[in-house]
C-alpha angles and dihedrals in degrees: 000000000000118000106158137058120236117243118253113251116256105245141139093205095084132050119268119264090257091052091048090050090052090054092049094046091052093050093047091049091057091056092043091053090050091051094049089056094055129105100229097183095097111024118167114227135198129201120237110181096347144337087281091058108059138164133195132203087254093060088059095041092050092049092051093051090047092050092048092051094046091050090046092053097037110016097185097053127123116232128199111189133179094232104030101035121214122350103189124227116259108266093016114161113263114252096016113144131228113302095011104070110138122202116220091239101043145292120005122232110215126193116201106205130195103174094193116009107192097035093167089057090045093051093047093052098253117139095223102105135093150185110252127193123172123187128210133180102212102314098339122095109225106166144010143180130196112188118189100195102192094039092050092227125133121187117196142170138172123156095320132058120319114257141208111206089337097310118114118250113237108225116237134182124260108261121240115270095258090059099033125123109209122194105197142164086169097125097048129158095279096054091043092052096044099038107021098163093049092046093051093050095042092050091055092048095049094049092047095047104050135056094236136359121197135168115210096186094237122086095196094053092045089054090048091052090050089051090050091053092243089120133023102224148350129201135194134181099194121037143153128216093250090056096057115016095094094038095050091054094046092049092051094046089050090057097261130130133237129198123184138193127207103225114205100299107037124086110255089218094051120113115278094252089059094054118098101221133049150161116207122189131195093236138017090274115093134222098234098204094057091050091047093050091051089051089052093047090050090055091047090053092048091051093050096042 
């Protein structure tokens, strides 16, 4: 279980976190501008793994414009995108795995890109979706931006305080369970299908324990809302790096806490943003039930592996 963030390497060979954030913000803004100009009344959709995992032509178009801008601003960067997969850094060592690519001349800057997080919401006409770009130097997250184009809200963080539309977020504690707002897609279709008895029991416990439980359908925006203090926690059992890299960094810079679990495939020693399960809280205090259920799910997964 991963509970801490690695420190960024001290180096003068890469831009500063603030400079990297500026690059990410600019790339996200291009995609956000494109999205705001769309007619979303009749969007064609395609299915990836299932009808619950869709993609539109605009997901791909947004990712390509983001990639082009990132490579224009920082030609040697590595990019990991939801639609296009990994685009290695120039000079990356052959055979290096995700998160450990090493450029021949020093640290690698990686951008984790979700061009439209919350595609089902986007395709249905709901405003709850966003462009998410997290930035890491080697294994350490150093910057992130989550841009919600229709809502007009941009969450950012580098090595200073997390911001909402340029205004610093004031850290606040996690509320007690009886008053807590939880944004959670934790018990999604995959967990329900693979561990139905656990999912049924856990769903009852979560809804009984907390003041309110909501699922927004976008992991990045849920993390941003936790960072902002608009919710107390979010939890997920299946994630990808592009879903959470920006959000994890913004939550931490806002004074929140993130715990992760490795599932049955991920490396338990891998950086947090490469782990498939998490609970993020608005403050350093934890919501014990969410952590306990993730512990139980981890054991379930290990038993069934």
